[in-house]
C-alpha positions, 0 to 999 in steps of 0.5 A, a space after each residue: 723063482 724066475 725074475 719077473 718081467 716088468 711092464 713097462 720095461 723101464 720106469 723112472 721116478 715120477 719125482 725128479 729134482 729140477 735144475 732150479 726155480 724162481 723166488 716167486 715159487 717160494 713166496 707164500 708156499 704152503 708146503 714149507 713147514 713154518 713159513 717164517 721167512 716166506 709168508 708175506 704175513 709174517 714179521 720175518 718175511 724176506 724176499 732175500 730168503 725166497 731168492 736164497 731158497 730158490 738158488 739152493 735148488 740149483 746148488 743142491 742139484 749140482 752137488 748131488 749129481 743131478 746132471 748124471 743121476 735122477 735125484 728123487 727130491 722136490 723143490 719143496 724139499 729143498 725149500 724146507 731144508 733151507 728154512 731149517 738151516 736158517 732156523 738152526 743157524 739162528 738157534 746156535 747164534 742165539 745160544 752164543 749171544 746168551 753166553 755173552 749177555 745173560 749175566 748182564 740181563 738177569 732181572 731185565 724185561 722178558 716177553 711172551 712168545 708164540 709157537 714160532 718163538 716170536 714175541 707176541 703182539 703188544 710186547 714192549 720188546 716186539 720188533 726190537 730184536 734185542 739179540 742183535 743188540 750189544 748190551 750194556 755191562 751191568 754185572 747184574 748177577 754180581 750186583 744182585 748178590 751184592 744187594 743181598 750181602 749189603 742188606 744182611 750187613 745193614 747198609 743198603 740193598 733192595 730190602 728196606 731198612 726200618 727204624 723203631 724205638 722203645 722206652 726203657 724201663 728202669 732196671 729192666 734188661 730184656 726186651 722182646 723186639 719181635 713182639 714190640 715191632 710186630 705189635 706196633 706194626 699192627 696197631 699203627 698204620 702210619 708206620 712205614 713198616 705197618 703191614 709188613 711184619 706180621 709173623 715174619 722175622 725181623 733182623 736187627 742191624 743196629 742198636 743205638 740211643 741219642 743224646 739230648 738235642 740241646 747238647 753241643 760239643 766243640 773239639 779244638 786244639 786252640 783257645 781252650 775251647 771244650 764247652 757244652 752250650 745251649 745255643 738257644 739261650 747263649 752263643 757258642 763263643 764269648 766276645 773275647 774268644 781268640 782264634 788262631 790262624 793256622 795252615 789249611 792242612 792243619 784245619 783239615 786234619 782237625 776236621 778228620 779227627 773230629 769226624 772220626 771221633 763222632 763215629 767211633 765214640 762208644 757208649 758205656 752200654 753194650 747188648 746182645 740179641 738172642 732169638 729176637 730178644 735184646 738184653 742191655 748191659 748194664 740195666 737202664 737207669 731212670 735218667 738215661 737212656 730213656 729210649 733205645 732205637 733199632 734199625 731192622 729189615 723184615 724177612 721177605 719172600 725171595 719170590 716177591 718184589 720188595 717195596 724198596 723206598 716206595 717204588 713198588 718193587 721193580 727188583 727184577 724178580 719177574 724178569 729174565 732168570 735163565 736162557 729160556 726167558 731171554 727175549 730172543 727171537 729168530 734172527 731176521 734173514 737180512 741180518 745174517 751176513 755172508 759168513 752165516 749164509 754160506 754155512 746155511 747153504 752147506 747145512 741145507 745141502 746136508 739136510 737135503 742129502 739126509 732126506 734123499 737118504 731116507 727116501 732111498 732107504 725105503 727099499 734096499 734094492 729095486 729089481 730091473 730086467 735081469 738084475 737089481 740095483 742097490 740104492 745108497 740110502 744108508 750111505 747118504 744118511 750116514 754121510 749127511 749126519 756126519 756133515 751136520 754134526 761137523 758143521 754144528 761143531 765148526 760154528 759152535 767152536 768158532 763162536 766159543 772163541 769169540 765170546 766177550 770174555 775171550 775177546 777181552 783176554 786177547 786184547 789184554 794179551 795184545 797190549 802186553 805184547 805191545 808193552 814188551 816190544 816198546 821196552 825193547 825199542 831204544 829211546 831217541 836221543 834228542 839233538 838240539 
């Protein structure tokens, strides 16, 4: 088959990249895929972005050899590549910051986002750019685990600890605490745990009884005082009581021993709890104890907010729980420094190279009079993809070396080195 004769004899592409453009060409350009930084109606609009995208055209023209060969790209292709590079940089930096701060932000306020990843209007976090802030270290995850442990141990946490009592019955050992508490909660609306129990299991943390309020005991080493008195009818000390003056440290030691005696004094009763049933050992007698007290908390749904101390919850159940709920928006262009902007230029160039490779890969060769020309589309694609991967890894590796915990480790190593050096420096000899 004879080589076809082309008419006209030579034809260049109708699309050829120019040497440059103006920032006004970028502003409100409807050809940009998102227009986050170029649309004047956007909260992220930046005149600096428009200038950077315009300058990227000249940069791409020079790097791809526009002085020698035609480059089958439009200015809009370059603008789109520059926008994508900024968003890619924002994505990688936000992930890095998430690694730094997620543990301290768990349970904190999150937000709702639009299709561009920006907080919607009316959010309490709108316009605050929390991904640009250095959070306070609150050890949120460790604290939340600690709350759960302390609740189970019966001394705090976010789950309310309730107290209740029941009357003992002479010679009766077994008491169904689950039934007693449930029936009380259902019948008495004034109880703090009313409406909280229902069919939920109660968890007993403490069992105790109280002595009569009229009983007082004073422990002391001096004067032979070890009395039981009713202060409502007569004084604790007689008129001829003798008080010895002793050192302060001895008084303090007495106080500590007294406090220890209070908290370590044991009853002759013991108990066991099985399946919500309390068994007393020995059986209660008619005289004592007449009432047994318990402290307990109620099993709660881990997805619900506990009403802790009447505060209406606010334990962070509906707050930040993972990377997806972090209220991180796209980085404002003005807050990207020179390091970031150079990375953006290089990545945008690689994206432009990828676009050019796709265009040239439509046809492996094109005929010319008497011959054909092989295009470099596949080579451009391969080169662009390798460059993009290298740039991503370069940025990720750099950021991983700068996480907060690694900076802390470097500070610790620096201080250790300083201490080692100081040990080797001879001490000065004072000369009077």
